[in-house]
C-alpha positions, 0 to 999 in steps of 0.5 A: 620903010622910012618913018616920017618926022611928023609921025614920030611927033604924033606918037610922042604927043599921044604918049604924053597925053596918055601919061597926063591922063594916067598920073591924075588917075593914080593920084586919085586912087591913092590920095594923101590921107592923114588921120588922128587916133586917140589912144586910151593908154599912156605912152609909158605902157609901151606894149598896149599903147604901141600896138596903135603905132604898130598898126599905123606903121603897117598902114603907112607901109602898105600905102607907100606913105600915102595914108598916115595915122598920128597916134595921140596918148590918153589925155592929149586929144581925148580923155582915156575913157572918152576915146570912142566918143570922139570917134563916134561924133566925128571929132577924130577919125580913129581910136585905140581902146577897150570896148568894155570901157563903154558899158555905161552906153550899153552893156553889150560893149563888154562882150567883144572885149572880154567878159567874166569867165569868157574866152581865152585869147586863142578862142577870142580870136577864133570867134572874132575872125572866123566865128562870126564875131566881128560881123555880129559886133560891127552890126551893133557898133553901127548904132554908134557910128563906128566900125571896130577891128581887133587891134591887140590882145593881152592874153589872160590877165592877172587878178590884181593887187590887194592891200589885204589877203582875200581868203573868203568871199566875205573878204570882198565885202566893202572892198573898193576896187579899180575894175571896170565894166561887167566885171565890176558889176559881178563883183558888186554882187559880192559886196565890192565897190567898183571904180572905173579909173584910167591906167595912168590914175590908178597908182595915186588912188591906190597909194592914197587909199582911195581904193583898196585894190586894183587890176590892170593887165599883168606883170609887165605893165603892173611893174611899170605902174608900181602897184607892188609898192603900195599893195603887197598881195598879187592875185591870179587869175583875172577871171574877168579877162581870159583873153581880152581884145583891144579894138581899133575903132574907125568913124564909119563915114570916114572909113567908107570914104577911103579907097578900098585898098586903104580900107584893106590896109587898116584891116591888115594893120590892125590884124598885125597889131593884134598878133604883135601885142600878145606876142610882146606880152608873152615875152615880157611878162615872165621876167617882170613876174620874177622881178615882182616876186623877187622884190616881195610881191606875194603871189596868191591864187583866188580861193576856189570858193571865191572863184565859184561865187564869182562864176555864179554871180556872172551867170546871174548878171548875164541873165538879168541883162539879157532879159531887158537887152536883146543885143546883149542876149544875142551876143552873150549867147553867141559867146557862150556857144563859142566857149562851149565848142572851143573848150571841148577841143581845148581840153583834148589837145591844148590843155593836155599838152600845156599841163604836161609841159608845166609839170615837166618844167616844175620837175626841172 
């Protein structure tokens, strides 16, 4: 049967109309979105800083470039220790920072990042991702108008650089040390005078003698910051940061306004960056440690009595804060349960395997 010309015109017109309707619908589902992100870290610390850029690239790739996040280093649009503030007050849409920087607002901020004698990185991620940790802390973060996602982990950190040897607990008395958050409060119980200083400002303070000791992350970053040039004794482990999480925080209204697949891209990008950061540190720290020791850094373990005293002081501090802060108590009790359960399994297989391999390496 012959098709009349007017029928072809009708079909073509109908197709054009359908296309005209579909295009705006697609555009509306995937709008152009541009966010700014304030980092708490300088660009020179390429691993911890770059995790935010890694996250931003993943978000862009997952949205065909429609959702762009521009990363600004510490001090460019917000001071290092005020990154959360500019997200909370809706000046900036996102930030990349460490939750324990904000214990002055509420000591509960320390727990989702790391607390003294808490969790290693694997157990931290287990708790946050599948043990209810993210849900617990995002209920808390709502009070500050933000939503948080893990976006990096350094692995266990070093104990820092000291001008003098620490042989006994008495050597901590009067020591001025760059150390933040709850860890600083623990050491304060043992006579340390804690100082909270952003990463880029630590070296001049140590060089001038404003502080006597400083901790940051580990060998790779510490070498970049030059601490070995002004403080010879390099202590381990950083018992206050067994597996600290670095968070991406999003303004909660801005997050809720995003299309669902953009929200999913933020979560996926943050999760990828969380894995990427620790993997990068695990690669670069070994070589940096060799260079530091080869250059004269004197590696020292914290004495056992110092570790025991700090462990005891940590428990006392947690009890004191818990007695007057129900949010803190709820979170620290949950962490303690995760620690109890997690290390029960860890001592059976993970620790036994690692211990054997470390001894095998030492034997050559």
